[in-house]
N, C-alpha and C positions, 0 to 999 in steps of 0.2 A: 347110144342103142335106140333104134325107133321105137316109139310107143305104138302098140297095136291098137285097132279101133275097138277091141274088146276092153282093153286097159283104159281107153279114153272113155268109154261108156261109164265103167266102174268109177273112175275118177270124178266125172261130172256128177254122178248119183251121190258119191261121197260128199261132195260140194253142197249139193242140195239139202241132203239129209243134215249135214252139220252147221248149215247156215253160213259157209264161208264165202268170200269173194271170188271171183273168177280165177284168182291166182293161188287158191288154197289158204288164203290167209284170213285173219279175222276182219269182218266188214269195216272196222275203223282204222285199218292199216293204211298208212300214208307213204308214198314212195318218192324218193329224190328223183326228179325228172318225171314224175308222174306214172311210171311203168317199171316193174322190177324186172322186165325181160331185156331192158337195155344193158349191154355191157360194153364200155368205151374200148375194151382190149380187142374187140373183134367186131367185125361188120355185121349189120343186121341184128335181129332180135332172136333171143334164145326161145326155143319151143316152149310154150306154156306148159304142156304136160311134163316135159323133162324138168322144169324149174320146179313143179309141184313134186315130182317124184324126188328130187334132190332134197327138198326140205321136209318131205314126209316119205323117207324111205320104207316105212311099215306098209305103204300102199302097194308096193311092188308085189309083195306076196299075195295081197288082197286082190290085186288086179290080174293075177294069173301069171305073173312073171316067175319062173322057176329058178331064177339066178341066186 
């Protein structure tokens, strides 16, 4: 499901307020291959916001998603 612009703004605000990295993880997180959005099972990169919402589903409700 696409992430709305409103949701993106709220996620970015949460990242700033909590001092997380651009992927919503702690700043010292190290990723195999250097990027958590890479998935060898599919072409291209996963959407950054979808990745964050998968790891932090509590943000869906906070970001205005009514699902």
